[in-house]
C-alpha positions as a LaTeX table, in Angstrom:
\begin{tabular}{lrrr}
\hline
Residue & $x$ (\AA) & $y$ (\AA) & $z$ (\AA) \\
\hline
Unk1 & $-0.11$ & 0.22 & $-0.11$ \\
Unk2 & 1.42 & 3.75 & $-0.87$ \\
Unk3 & 1.61 & 6.18 & 1.26 \\
Unk4 & $-1.06$ & 8.12 & $-0.89$ \\
Unk5 & $-3.51$ & 5.66 & $-0.60$ \\
Unk6 & $-2.80$ & 5.06 & 3.12 \\
Unk7 & $-3.35$ & 8.75 & 3.88 \\
Unk8 & $-6.57$ & 8.60 & 2.10 \\
Unk9 & $-7.89$ & 5.92 & 3.70 \\
Unk10 & $-6.60$ & 7.11 & 6.91 \\
Unk11 & $-8.31$ & 10.52 & 6.49 \\
Unk12 & $-11.19$ & 8.67 & 5.61 \\
Unk13 & $-11.49$ & 6.71 & 8.73 \\
Unk14 & $-10.64$ & 9.39 & 10.60 \\
Unk15 & $-14.07$ & 11.26 & 9.21 \\
Unk16 & $-16.22$ & 8.80 & 9.44 \\
Unk17 & $-14.84$ & 8.10 & 13.38 \\
Unk18 & $-16.05$ & 11.67 & 13.85 \\
Unk19 & $-19.05$ & 11.59 & 12.34 \\
Unk20 & $-19.77$ & 8.54 & 14.61 \\
Unk21 & $-18.96$ & 10.29 & 17.41 \\
Unk22 & $-20.45$ & 13.47 & 17.04 \\
Unk23 & $-24.08$ & 11.55 & 16.21 \\
Unk24 & $-23.26$ & 9.38 & 19.72 \\
Unk25 & $-23.04$ & 12.69 & 21.68 \\
Unk26 & $-25.93$ & 14.06 & 19.96 \\
Unk27 & $-28.00$ & 11.30 & 20.95 \\
Unk28 & $-26.74$ & 11.19 & 24.43 \\
Unk29 & $-27.37$ & 15.17 & 24.85 \\
Unk30 & $-30.91$ & 14.32 & 23.75 \\
Unk31 & $-31.17$ & 11.74 & 26.59 \\
Unk32 & $-29.01$ & 13.52 & 29.16 \\
Unk33 & $-29.60$ & 17.15 & 28.18 \\
Unk34 & $-25.65$ & 17.75 & 29.24 \\
Unk35 & $-23.84$ & 20.72 & 27.85 \\
Unk36 & $-20.31$ & 18.75 & 27.66 \\
Unk37 & $-22.33$ & 16.07 & 25.54 \\
Unk38 & $-23.53$ & 19.11 & 23.02 \\
Unk39 & $-20.29$ & 20.69 & 22.96 \\
Unk40 & $-18.76$ & 17.40 & 21.96 \\
Unk41 & $-20.87$ & 16.77 & 19.74 \\
Unk42 & $-20.29$ & 20.06 & 17.83 \\
Unk43 & $-16.61$ & 19.67 & 18.14 \\
Unk44 & $-16.87$ & 15.95 & 16.35 \\
Unk45 & $-19.15$ & 17.62 & 13.65 \\
Unk46 & $-16.63$ & 20.69 & 13.03 \\
Unk47 & $-13.84$ & 17.85 & 13.09 \\
Unk48 & $-15.32$ & 15.92 & 10.52 \\
Unk49 & $-16.02$ & 19.26 & 8.36 \\
Unk50 & $-12.46$ & 19.98 & 8.48 \\
Unk51 & $-11.16$ & 16.80 & 8.00 \\
Unk52 & $-13.05$ & 16.82 & 4.77 \\
Unk53 & $-11.65$ & 20.06 & 3.64 \\
Unk54 & $-8.60$ & 18.55 & 4.23 \\
Unk55 & $-8.73$ & 15.26 & 2.01 \\
Unk56 & $-10.14$ & 17.50 & $-0.66$ \\
Unk57 & $-7.12$ & 19.38 & $-0.52$ \\
Unk58 & $-4.82$ & 16.56 & $-0.27$ \\
Unk59 & $-6.28$ & 14.55 & $-2.76$ \\
Unk60 & $-6.11$ & 17.71 & $-5.20$ \\
Unk61 & $-2.28$ & 17.56 & $-4.41$ \\
Unk62 & $-1.93$ & 13.97 & $-4.40$ \\
Unk63 & $-3.81$ & 14.18 & $-8.19$ \\
Unk64 & $-0.59$ & 16.97 & $-9.30$ \\
Unk65 & 2.18 & 14.93 & $-7.62$ \\
Unk66 & 1.14 & 11.62 & $-9.77$ \\
\hline
\end{tabular}
């Protein structure tokens, strides 16, 4: 597996994990109403957006290098 493929797989897996934790925290917020779980949810959703943006930029850069 090349470094490019590994990097894209790692970014994709990190994005999926961030979305999963964000959904889990949002569901916990609905159940408990705690501010900490809402903050956790928002943080991981923002992280997922940043990872998607980063993944797109890296993909464009890797296309230029190939």
